[in-house]
Structure formats: C-alpha cells, structure tokens
C-alpha positions as CSV (number, residue, x, y, z in Angstrom):
1,X,3.1,6.2,-13.2
2,X,4.3,8.6,-15.9
3,X,7.3,6.7,-17.2
4,X,6.2,3.1,-16.9
5,X,2.4,3.3,-17.1
6,X,2.0,6.3,-19.4
7,X,-0.3,8.2,-17.0
8,X,-0.7,11.9,-17.7
9,X,0.1,14.0,-14.6
10,X,0.0,17.7,-13.9
11,X,3.1,19.6,-15.1
12,X,4.3,21.0,-11.8
13,X,7.7,21.1,-10.1
14,X,6.0,21.1,-6.7
15,X,5.9,17.5,-5.4
16,X,5.8,16.6,-1.7
17,X,5.1,13.6,0.5
18,X,1.8,14.0,2.4
19,X,0.8,12.4,5.7
20,X,-0.2,8.8,5.0
21,X,-2.9,9.0,7.6
22,X,-5.5,11.2,5.9
23,X,-8.8,10.3,7.5
24,X,-10.8,13.1,9.1
25,X,-12.1,10.9,12.0
26,X,-10.4,8.4,14.3
27,X,-9.8,5.1,12.4
28,X,-7.2,2.5,12.3
29,X,-7.9,1.2,8.8
30,X,-7.3,4.2,6.6
31,X,-3.5,4.6,6.5
32,X,-1.7,3.9,3.3
33,X,2.0,3.2,2.6
34,X,2.7,6.6,1.0
35,X,0.9,9.6,-0.3
36,X,2.5,12.0,-2.8
37,X,0.9,15.3,-3.7
38,X,1.6,17.3,-6.8
39,X,1.1,21.1,-6.7
40,X,1.2,23.8,-4.0
41,X,-0.1,22.9,-0.5
42,X,-3.2,25.2,-0.7
43,X,-4.3,24.2,-4.2
44,X,-3.1,20.6,-4.7
45,X,-3.3,19.5,-8.4
46,X,-3.2,15.7,-8.0
47,X,-2.6,13.1,-5.2
48,X,-1.2,9.6,-5.5
49,X,-1.8,6.9,-3.0
50,X,1.0,4.3,-3.2
51,X,0.5,0.8,-1.9
52,X,3.1,-2.0,-2.2
53,X,0.9,-5.1,-2.3
54,X,2.6,-8.5,-2.0
55,X,-0.7,-10.6,-1.9
56,X,-4.5,-10.3,-2.2
57,X,-5.2,-9.7,1.5
58,X,-6.3,-6.1,1.2
59,X,-10.0,-5.6,0.3
60,X,-10.2,-3.6,-3.0
61,X,-13.1,-1.6,-1.5
62,X,-10.6,-0.3,1.0
63,X,-8.6,1.3,-1.8
64,X,-11.8,3.0,-3.0
65,X,-12.3,4.3,0.5
66,X,-8.7,5.6,0.6
67,X,-9.3,7.6,-2.6
68,X,-12.6,9.1,-1.4
69,X,-11.1,10.1,1.9
70,X,-8.1,11.8,0.4
71,X,-10.3,13.5,-2.2
72,X,-12.5,14.9,0.6
73,X,-9.4,16.2,2.4
74,X,-7.5,17.8,-0.6
75,X,-10.3,18.3,-3.1
76,X,-8.1,17.3,-6.0
77,X,-8.0,14.3,-8.4
78,X,-6.7,11.1,-6.7
79,X,-4.9,8.1,-8.2
80,X,-4.3,4.8,-6.4
81,X,-1.1,3.2,-7.5
82,X,-0.4,-0.4,-6.5
83,X,3.1,-1.9,-6.9
84,X,2.8,-5.6,-7.1
85,X,5.8,-8.0,-7.6
86,X,3.5,-10.9,-8.3
87,X,1.6,-11.1,-11.6
88,X,-1.4,-12.8,-10.2
89,X,-1.7,-10.1,-7.5
90,X,-1.3,-7.4,-10.1
91,X,-4.1,-8.9,-12.2
92,X,-6.3,-9.1,-9.1
93,X,-6.1,-5.3,-8.3
94,X,-6.1,-4.3,-12.0
95,X,-9.9,-5.0,-12.1
96,X,-12.3,-2.1,-11.7
97,X,-13.3,-1.8,-8.0
98,X,-17.0,-1.5,-7.2
99,X,-17.0,0.6,-4.0
100,X,-20.5,-0.3,-3.0
101,X,-21.6,3.3,-3.6
102,X,-23.8,3.7,-6.6
103,X,-21.9,5.3,-9.5
104,X,-18.5,5.2,-7.8
105,X,-16.1,2.6,-9.3
106,X,-12.4,3.0,-8.8
107,X,-9.8,2.0,-11.4
108,X,-6.4,1.7,-9.7
109,X,-3.2,2.0,-11.6
110,X,-1.2,-1.3,-11.1
111,X,2.5,-1.6,-11.7
112,X,3.2,-5.3,-12.0
113,X,6.3,-7.3,-13.0
114,X,5.5,-7.0,-16.7
115,X,5.7,-3.2,-16.4
116,X,9.0,-3.2,-14.4
117,X,12.2,-3.6,-16.5
118,X,14.7,-6.3,-15.8
119,X,17.9,-4.4,-14.8
120,X,21.0,-6.6,-15.1
121,X,23.5,-3.8,-16.0
122,X,25.2,-2.4,-12.9
123,X,25.7,1.0,-14.6
124,X,22.0,1.2,-15.4
125,X,21.3,0.3,-11.8
126,X,23.6,3.2,-10.7
127,X,21.8,5.6,-13.0
128,X,18.3,4.5,-11.9
129,X,18.6,3.1,-8.3
130,X,14.9,3.5,-7.5
131,X,13.9,1.5,-10.5
132,X,16.6,-1.1,-9.7
133,X,15.0,-1.6,-6.3
134,X,11.7,-2.4,-8.0
135,X,13.6,-4.7,-10.4
136,X,14.9,-6.6,-7.4
137,X,11.4,-6.8,-5.9
138,X,9.8,-8.0,-9.2
139,X,12.6,-10.0,-10.8
140,X,15.0,-10.8,-7.9
141,X,14.9,-14.5,-8.5
142,X,17.2,-13.7,-11.4
143,X,20.7,-13.6,-9.8
144,X,21.9,-11.1,-12.4
145,X,19.3,-8.6,-11.2
146,X,20.4,-8.8,-7.6
147,X,24.1,-8.8,-8.5
148,X,23.6,-5.6,-10.6
149,X,21.8,-4.0,-7.7
150,X,24.6,-4.9,-5.1
151,X,27.3,-3.7,-7.5
152,X,25.4,-0.5,-7.9
153,X,25.3,0.0,-4.2
154,X,29.1,-0.4,-4.0
155,X,29.6,2.3,-6.7
156,X,27.0,4.7,-5.2
157,X,28.7,4.8,-1.8
158,X,26.5,7.6,-0.4
159,X,24.2,8.0,2.5
160,X,21.3,6.6,0.6
161,X,22.8,3.2,-0.2
162,X,21.7,1.6,3.1
163,X,18.2,2.9,2.5
164,X,18.1,1.5,-1.0
165,X,19.1,-1.9,0.3
166,X,16.5,-1.8,3.1
167,X,13.8,-0.8,0.7
168,X,14.6,-3.7,-1.7
169,X,14.9,-6.1,1.2
170,X,11.5,-5.1,2.8
171,X,9.6,-5.2,-0.5
172,X,11.0,-8.6,-1.7
173,X,9.6,-12.1,-1.2
174,X,11.4,-14.4,1.3
175,X,13.4,-16.3,-1.4
176,X,14.6,-13.0,-3.0
177,X,15.6,-11.7,0.5
178,X,17.7,-14.9,1.0
179,X,19.4,-14.2,-2.3
180,X,20.0,-10.6,-1.4
181,X,21.6,-11.7,1.9
182,X,23.7,-14.3,0.2
183,X,25.1,-11.9,-2.4
184,X,25.5,-8.9,-0.1
185,X,27.3,-10.8,2.6
186,X,29.9,-12.2,0.1
187,X,30.5,-8.7,-1.2
188,X,33.9,-7.3,-0.1
189,X,33.1,-3.8,-1.4
190,X,29.9,-2.9,0.4
191,X,29.2,-4.6,3.7
192,X,25.6,-3.8,4.6
193,X,23.8,-3.3,7.9
194,X,20.8,-5.6,7.3
195,X,18.6,-7.9,9.4
196,X,20.8,-10.7,8.2
197,X,24.0,-9.0,9.3
198,X,22.5,-8.3,12.8
199,X,21.5,-11.9,13.2
200,X,24.7,-13.6,11.9
201,X,27.4,-11.1,12.8
202,X,26.0,-9.5,15.9
203,X,24.7,-6.0,16.3
204,X,28.1,-4.7,17.6
205,X,30.0,-6.0,14.6
206,X,27.4,-4.8,12.1
207,X,27.3,-1.4,13.7
208,X,31.1,-1.4,13.7
209,X,31.1,-1.8,10.0
210,X,28.6,1.0,9.7
211,X,30.7,3.2,11.9
212,X,33.8,2.4,9.9
213,X,32.0,3.6,6.7
214,X,30.9,6.7,8.6
215,X,34.5,7.3,9.8
216,X,35.7,6.8,6.2
217,X,33.3,9.4,4.9
218,X,34.3,11.8,7.7
219,X,38.0,11.4,6.8
220,X,37.2,12.0,3.2
221,X,35.4,15.2,4.0
222,X,38.3,16.3,6.2
223,X,40.8,15.6,3.3
224,X,38.5,17.5,0.9
225,X,38.5,20.5,3.3
226,X,42.3,20.4,3.7
227,X,42.7,20.4,-0.1
228,X,40.4,23.3,-0.5
229,X,42.3,25.2,2.3
230,X,45.6,24.6,0.4
231,X,44.1,25.8,-2.8
232,X,42.8,29.0,-1.2
233,X,46.0,29.7,0.7
234,X,48.1,29.4,-2.5
235,X,45.5,31.6,-4.3
236,X,45.8,34.3,-1.7
237,X,49.6,34.3,-1.7
238,X,49.6,34.4,-5.5
239,X,47.1,37.3,-5.5
240,X,49.4,39.2,-3.1
241,X,52.3,38.8,-5.5
242,X,54.4,36.4,-3.5
243,X,56.8,34.1,-5.5
244,X,56.5,30.9,-3.6
245,X,59.6,28.7,-3.6
246,X,59.2,25.0,-4.3
247,X,60.1,24.0,-0.7
248,X,57.4,26.3,0.7
249,X,54.9,25.2,-1.8
250,X,55.6,21.6,-0.9
251,X,55.2,22.3,2.8
252,X,51.8,23.9,2.2
253,X,50.6,21.3,-0.3
254,X,51.5,18.4,1.9
255,X,50.0,19.8,5.1
256,X,46.8,17.9,6.2
257,X,46.3,19.9,9.4
258,X,43.2,22.0,8.7
259,X,43.7,24.2,11.7
260,X,47.3,24.9,10.6
261,X,46.2,25.7,7.1
262,X,43.5,28.1,8.4
263,X,46.1,29.8,10.6
264,X,48.4,30.3,7.6
265,X,45.6,31.6,5.5
266,X,44.7,34.2,8.1
267,X,48.3,35.4,8.3
268,X,48.6,35.4,4.4
269,X,46.2,38.3,4.2
270,X,48.5,40.7,6.1
271,X,51.9,39.0,5.9
272,X,54.7,41.3,4.7
273,X,56.9,38.3,3.7
274,X,56.7,34.6,3.3
275,X,58.8,34.3,6.5
276,X,56.0,36.0,8.4
277,X,53.6,33.3,7.2
278,X,55.5,30.5,9.0
279,X,56.6,32.6,12.0
280,X,54.8,30.9,14.8
281,X,56.6,33.0,17.5
282,X,55.4,36.2,15.9
283,X,51.9,34.8,15.6
284,X,51.8,33.9,19.3
285,X,53.2,37.3,20.3
286,X,50.5,39.0,18.3
C-alpha cells in the first residue's frame, strides 16, 4: 500500500496479523484472507483487510461490510486492499462501492498488474521475495519472471523458500501454475515439495527430498557449531598462555566431533599442560 500505491499509513513499528474472522456474531460470510493491524493492541492506529481476488465473484458490498465490522471491533480507520492479478478484475473493484447504507461508500485500494513491477532479475527477486511472488501472480506468463523467481528460491535456501513457492503457486492462474511446475521440476538446484511433485513423484519421494534438505541444513548447523567450538577452544588455550604446536592445532581444527571438542574445552579451563587436555585416562579417572 505504501510503496506501490502511495497510501499514507501511521508511522509505527508495531504491526501484527489480526484474526481474519472479526465479526461479533456467528456468521460464515465475514472472514477475509488476512487482517493486518498497525499500532498497539489496545489502541490500534489502522487496520488493513487484504483480499487476493482472482475474479469478480465477491460482492463488492461484502467488502464494505468487512470494513464496517472491523471498524466496530477495533475503532480505528480501516482500509480494504485487493490484490488482483487480472486487469479487468482490478478495474471492477477499483470503483467506489455503494454499501446500501445512506452516506457510506467504500473506496478500496486495488493493487493490479499495472501497479506490480515485472521482476526478471534473479538478484532483485532475492532482495524482494514478497514482491517477486506478486510479480509471478501478475506477470507469470512471462517465462523470465518465473525463472527469476525460481533462481531466487535456489539462492535463498532458507526455511521460507517453500512458503514463497506455495504462496506464488496458490495465487497464480492455472496456466502460470503449469509454467511454475515445468520450470521448478527441471531445476537441479532447488527441488520443491509442491502439489505437482506429490502427484508426479509420489508423496514419499517428494517428502524424501524435503527431508534431504532438512538433513543438509542440520548438518550445516552441526558443522557451524563444531567450527565455533574449535574457535573457542583455541581462544581459551591462547588466553591461558599455551603455545600450541602445529600438530595439536591441526588435531583440534580438524575435529568435527562436537562432544569431543566440548570435552576438551572443559579441560582447557583447568589443564596444567597441553598433555592434560588430551589425557583421556586422566579425564575418566577424574
């Protein structure tokens, strides 16, 4: 809203996701996709109702009702933001909405394809993954947009990557989904656990890929902990004034056993000599 539509919003670092069911009475028709609230919980400054709208099926009056219900609950200004990948749908919801209540007309903020940049540079997609998701949704028929997004996922390699893919997939039209599937499944750098993977490769194999990525991340974390333990052990020995021979330094630096490194670090605090550090017999006797 702020960066792409130029809407002024309260200057506050407090932003939270509110419950998307915000009616005060039992009802099945007053649940939005997302509600974001700016400001502290007890004195909200502004609320934003977000709807991803692929077609014109939602009655615009329903959006006016959403805004009124949330205003009654939070007693702060409310904006309805529609994200529409189709230009015709965006134009439809950009019209002022007559709620049917005299004097109450709602003007929704509509983010259409003309407002969403075309991101074809993988590095820009890495820097702005959320915007890259919307670029896929709005401009995904351009192969370069989808390719940039997939390449960005491979470079990100974090716990959010799968979510980014699923968001892009769920918000895209069927033909864009097919292109996503085609490009992602030919990628050798980032196999994704998607509906397409489950269907064509089987749940077990797809989950195996996911588990493999999880194991790789776990191994990476273990290696990082071992490197940190080596660094700390050498730091303690240096601080105690020990002159570490090259062979001992190599033995310590090449050790990947975290438990062993921690054992050495414990002994390094009180060891009278470097021989005491590696004296397993003495450690067991103690």
